[in-house]
N, C-alpha and C positions, 0 to 999 in steps of 0.2 A: 405338186404333180404336174407334171408339162405333157400337154396334148397335139399329136400330128394333128391337121387340119385334113388333109388326104384322108388320113384313119379316119375320122368324125363323116366323110363324104363316102366312104365307103360300111359306114355303121348304119347311115339315115336311109341309105340306095339297100342293102336289107330289107331295116323293116320296111320301108314302102315298097317293095318290090315284095317280099316274103319269103323268096326262099335264094337261098346263094345264087343257082343257076342262072333265073331275073335276071338279078341286083348284078353280075358278070356284065351280061348280056347288053343293059343299060351302061352301066360307064366302059362299056367294052374290053373286056380283061381276061381272064381266062379263069375257071373257077378256083382253080389252086393256088393260083396269085388272087384271089378273095379272100380267101380264105385264113393264107399267112398273111395278109395282114390284120384279118382281123384280129389270129393267133399275138399279132404282137400286138396291141390295142388290149385285147386281157391282161396279159402280162406286165400292159403297163396302170390299166385297174386295180388290177390283181383279182380277178374272178372273170367265172363263163360269162357270157354277156345274152347265148342264145343255147336255145335247146331246140335240139334238131326232131321234129313231128315228121309224122305223115303228110300233115297240110302243110307243111314248111320252116321256118323258122321261127323258132317264138322267144318272146324279151325274157330272160329271168330279171329278178327281183333288181340284180344291179342294170341290167340291161336299163329298165322302168324307169329306176334314178339317171341312167348318164343320159338317155333321150331330152328329155328338155334345156339342160346344161348344150349337147350335142346344138341341135336345133338353133339357137341362141349364140352360141359363138361360129355358124353359119352364117346365121346374119350377118352379122358384127362382121364379119370380116369381106362377106358382098360386099356389103355398105361401104365400110373402107374402099375398096378397088375403085367402085362404083366412084366413089368422092376424087379419089385420086386421080381415076384417068379423067374425071371431067377438067380439073384442072390444070391438067396436060393437054387439055381440047381434045381428047382424044374421044369422050363421050358428053349426053348428058343429063346434068341431074336433076333428079327428078320430085319434084313436092306433092307430099300425098296429105289431104287434107279433108277433110268431111266438116261441115255445117246444120246447125237448125235452119229451120226455112227462113226467119228473119234476118236471119247472117248472111245466108246464101245470096239471100237478095240485092241487099247493101254493101253491107261492111266488106264480105269478101272479096267481092269482086275489085273493091275500091287498093285491096291491099293487092292481091295478085296485079294489076294495074301496072300499082309500083313496083314489085321486083320485075317487074321482065322489064319494066325500062332499065335498069338498073342492072339485071344478069337475064340477058336476050334468050344465052344458051339453056337457062333452067325450062323444064315444062311441068304442066300443074296439072294432075289428078284427082277431080273433086267429090265428093260423093254428100247427097244432102240427105237427110232425115231424123227420123227424134231419137229424141238421146241414148235408148239402146243398140239402134244400131250403130249409132257414132262409137259407145263403149266397145263394143263388140268388134268395131271395125278396128282400134288401135291395139284390142291385147292379140289379134289375129294376124296386127301389124300391116292390113291392107291400107291402115292410113297411119300417118305420123303424128298427125296433131288434131285436134277436136274441139269447134267450136260452140260453146251452150250455153243453159243456165246455170250458175251456182249452185255449190253445193251437192254434185254430183261424183262428188268423191268414192274410189275405194281403195280395195286392197292391191289392188293392177293399175288404177288411175287415179292422177296427180295434179291440181289446178296448178297453174300456171299467174299465182298471185300479182306480179308486176304487168298481169294484160287483162286489162279487166274495163266495161266500161257500164251505164244504165242505158236500157230505154224505156218505153212506155205503153201498156197492154191497154185497149177497147174492146167493149160489145163493139163488134160491127156486124153491118148489115146492107144489105143490096139498098141506090137510092131509089126503088120504089118501092121498099118494105110502106106495111102502113102506119108504122111508128115514124116515120119520118117525117110527118107533119107535126107533131108535136115539140116545142120548144124545150120541153126536158121532161123525161120519164126519171123514174127513180131502178134504184136494182130490181126490188124487188120485181116489180112487171116483167123482168124480163124473163122472170124463173117460168111464165104460162108459155114463153116460147117456144120454137123446135131450136136443139139447139143440134149445131153440127161441129164437131173439138174430135182433138186425134184420142187416140185410147187412157185408160188409167194407169199412171204412174209415169206418164210423160208429160215434159218442162210445163208445157200450155196447159193441162189438165187439172195439175200442181198450182200454179199457178191462180186460176182461177177459184181451185178449189179454195186457197188460203183467201182472196179477195173476198168473195161470198162470207168466209167463216168473220173474216173480221168486224163485215157489217152483221151480224147476226145474222147471217142466213144459209140457208141448208144449199148444198150444192145444187144446181139446176140440174132435171133430166136429160140425158143426152142423147134424140133421137139416134144421130148418125155419127159411127164412130170411123176413120179414118186418118193409116198413117201419110195419105196422096196431101199435097196441100194443093194441088190443083183441084182435085175433088171436093178443095174444102171449101175455097175461093168458089167455084163456081156452082155449089149447093148458098151457099150466100149471095152472090152475085144475081141469080137467073132463078133460081125456086123459092124462097123465101125464108131462109133459116139463118140464125147469126148466128154468128164463131166469135172466137176468143183472139188475136191475133194483134202484136205489136205496128206501134207503126210505120217499121219498113216494112214490115211483112205483106202491107197495104195499101203501100203507097202510089207503086203502078197504077191499080186500079180505080184508085183514088181520084189519080187526075184523068182517066179517061170516064169518069162516070159513071163506075161502077159499081162502087164499097164503098163507106166511109165509115164511122164509128157513127151511133150513134150518140145525142145529146145525155148521158147518166147524170144524175145530179150528183155532184159531190164524188165522183168517182178519179181516182188517182192510183196508177196501180203501176208503180215501179220494179221493174228486177234487172237484177245483176247478171251478165255476162262476164264468162272468161274461155279463156285458151287449157289448152288440158293435153298431159303429154301421159304414155306408159311409164309406170315407176321406176320400170328396171331400164336399162340400157341409155346409149349415148342417144340424147335426138340432133338423127342427121340431119348435115350443115342445110340443103336445101330449104329442109322444116322451120330452120333457125333463122334462116333470111326470111321466112315468111314475117316469122314471129316479130322479128326485129323490125319491117313492115308496117305491121298489125300497131305495134307502140309505138311508131312515132306519127300515126294516123291519131291513133286516141289521145298525142300530146297536141297534134295540132288543131283537132277540132275541141279542144279542151278550151281553146284562149278564146271562142268561139261564144262556146257556151249555149247553153239547149234553146234561150228566146231570141237568138241575133242569127241564125243560120237562115238558108234558103226556104224552111219549109212552115216560118215568122208562119203565117197563117195556113199551116196545114195542122190536123191532128196530130199527125207524125212526127211528132217533135224528139231528138234524142237528146241523150248530152254521155260525155264520157269524160271517163276517170282514171 
């Protein structure tokens, strides 16, 4: 069965408008012309797509089955047009990417800068958030690539296995925190502190829980939950809370003398980060260019190793693979 993209656009317009008249107005067609086009589409699929009611046009079971495929085909067609236009110099391609806070702080800016040096006509749209926000963005086509912690695959989201790296996470506190004067503290001592963290189910929360469990300790009581990296950093830097952050995430605040890792004895908490994409559909060309830059960046930093880069005297070491 072949589909006419123009007919599918009309079909989706009726679904969005809720009535034949409103859809015809949006499309700039007469109602009879729109009605004839839908009738031809119904003949093509072999059944009725809409039922007419006093409240408007309602999808039949066949129409409901067609809708997600029609939307997907429309997106693929638009993507193809955009990429062809970009190659002919008629428009700019758009990289739509999301990242968790630590990646948005260091890795993603480096990759974006590298891409724009090679492809100056590209434009980049970035969202920052915890993983559930990024996964939703992938599935709704708000973004095409998501950068987050490993192990987050779902039926709709797939990991890109050859684009991954590791970094270390730390218990962090403001530079004027009462524990700052101690040479060493135990992980158990931090259970009594006021913690600020992202909500349950997010990457940092799960990593912290895993780290404490490996040490035979319960999860700390979380006094403040927030999805805002800015709020969490402010609570740690200015209000006496402790937090759980990867090295790149607080590197700027460390250099400014606001936040640093606490000297927790024996603590080493690596995590793996990866690129993710939708399982269905083709990855747009602008997104593949960013992905290639991330791979190149991983390769160049891997040759330095975690203990020979410019952060040698920092608690914010990172390594790539």
